[in-house]
N, C-alpha and C positions, 0 to 999 in steps of 0.2 A: 534586349528588353522586350522587343515586340513578341518574341516567342513565349517569354514568361507571362506577359499580359494575356496572350491567347490561352495559355495553359490555365491561368487564374480564372478567366472567364468561363472556360469549359468546366473547371472544377467546382466553382461556386455558383455559376448561373446567375440568378437574380438575388442571391443572398449577399449580404454585406460581408466581405472577406475578413473584416476586423471584428465582426460581431461574435458573441459567444454562442456557439451552436449547440451546446449541451450544458445542462445544469448538474450533471453527475460529477461528484468529486471522486477522482480516481483513488486518492489517498487523503486521509485526515487523521489527526490525533486529538483525542478528547479525554478529559478526566472522568474516571468512574470510581468514586470512593477515594481510596489511597492510591489506586493504580492509574496508569495512563494506558489508553487503548489505541493501537494503530489499526485503522480500518481501511481495507482496500477492496475495491470492486473486483469480484471474481464471479460473474454471472455464469449460470449453468454448471456450477461446480458443487460437488458433494464433499462434505468434510473428509470422508474416507479417501478421496482422491488427492488430498493435500498433504505434503510432507514439508516440515519446517526444520530449519537448522540455523545456527549462528556461526559467523566467522568475523572476527574483529568487530567492526562497527556496522556489519551488514546482517540482515535477515535473509536467509536463503529460503526461497519458496519454490516448491516443485508441484506441478499439477500434471500428472501423467508424464509424458516425455518433455514437457516444457518446464524450463528452470530459469529463475531470475534471482539475481542478488539485488536486494533493495537496501540502499544506503540509509541507515537509521539516522533520524535527527539526533542531535546531541542529547536532548532530554531523555532519549530512550537507550542510548549506548551503554550507560552504566547500570541499567536495570536488567532483571531476569524475566524471562517469559514464564508466566504462571499458568496461562490458560489460552487456548485458541478455540474459536467456534465459528460456525457459519451462521449469519443472520441476514435474511432477505438479500441473498446474492452478494454478500460482503464477507470477507474473511476478517474477523476481529481478533487481534492478538493482544492479550493483556500483559503489561509489563509492570512489575513491582520493584520497589527498592530492594537492593541487596542488604540483608541484615548483617550488620558488623558485630561479630561476637568478641567479647572481651577475652584476652589471653591472660592466663595466669592463674 
């Protein structure tokens, strides 16, 4: 425990280790009209550098050689991606409800 306390003191210095050190939300979901938008922080990234894909309940995000699978919240898993855009250093992915067509 002594080594861990020393490490914490070196890492945080005079800052409260339990305090929130950033106000940036790495991920958030918000409604936009009939759609839900997943917004994630991707600073210093141009839209042309981003590739998106889907696999099961995940959104696959690639920026250059860096790839991440983001587990989607249940509210987005049954929706389709309709649009993606970069806004103020955030990737915003718009999800819309899947239209159910009548058979017959």
